[in-house]
N, C-alpha and C positions, 0 to 999 in steps of 0.2 A: 304132427299128420296133428289134424283133426277124429276128433269121435263122435256118434253121434250118438247118444247115452238114452233111451225109449224106457220111459216105465212106467208107462202105459199113456190112452192114446191120447188123455193131458195132461200128462208132465214127460217131457224133453230138455236133456239140457246135454249143455258141448262140456270135452276139454280137453285141453293141449299136449301134445308128447311125444315126445321126440320118435322117430320113424321107427328106429329101434326095437323102442315098446309099441310103436303099435301092428308092426308085422307080426306080433306073439300073444294080439290083447287077446284072442279065446283065448287061445289055454291060460291067463294072466284073468283071464275074468272067472275060471274055473275055481284059478288056488285063491283071488278074492271071496268068491261064495264060501271054500271052505271057511275063510276065513271067519268074516262075517257069523258065521251059524256057529263059531264056536266060545259057546260062555267063559271058560276061561279067557283064551287069548282074543277079544270081544269084548269089553265091559261097559264102551261109548255108548254105541250104535243099537242099543236096547231099549225098544219097548214096559215101559213098565208100569203093570197097576198091580194094585194091592199089595206095594214095596214088590212084588216075583216081578223076574223078566218074564213075556212074555214070546216073545220073536223079534227078530232085526229090525231096526228102523235107520230107513237108509237114501239117502241122495250120492249124486254127485258127486260129492264134498265126499262125499267117507269112502269113495274109487282113490279118488283124489289122494285124498291123506292116507293110504292104506298104500300106493302107490311108493308117494314120498318119505314112510315115513316108517315103513314096513319092507313093503318086495324093492324099495332101490334103497336105503335108505343111506345109503355109501358113495351111489349116483350123483356127477355134476346134474345131466338131465332130469330137468321135475316137470312133471306135473304138475296142470292147474287149470281150474274151472274159465270159463269163458260163455259172455252174457250171451255176445251173436258171433257168429264166428266169419268171418274177412276171408278164407280158403273157403274150397271144396272139403266135403267132406270126406270122411277116404275110407272109413271103418264107421257101422252099427251097429250097439249092442244093443240088450234086449231083454231085462230086468223083470 
């Protein structure tokens, strides 16, 4: 399933994932946001200023990494970032 992720007017990315994941993507998005804002669990995707973390800094690649390595680390079907989708977009996420 192709999912369009909109980070703002000029920043749109696409991911491909299994239909099973795609159907639950809105609930999964909530879990991702909890993880991305948790400074103890998420150490990689934070903007740092003067040696201190100030806010999460992420893109669709962070979402794909989280899906593959945190949420569904034991699953076979993995999500991936795609440049130009060949299939129709089925869902849209807004950040």
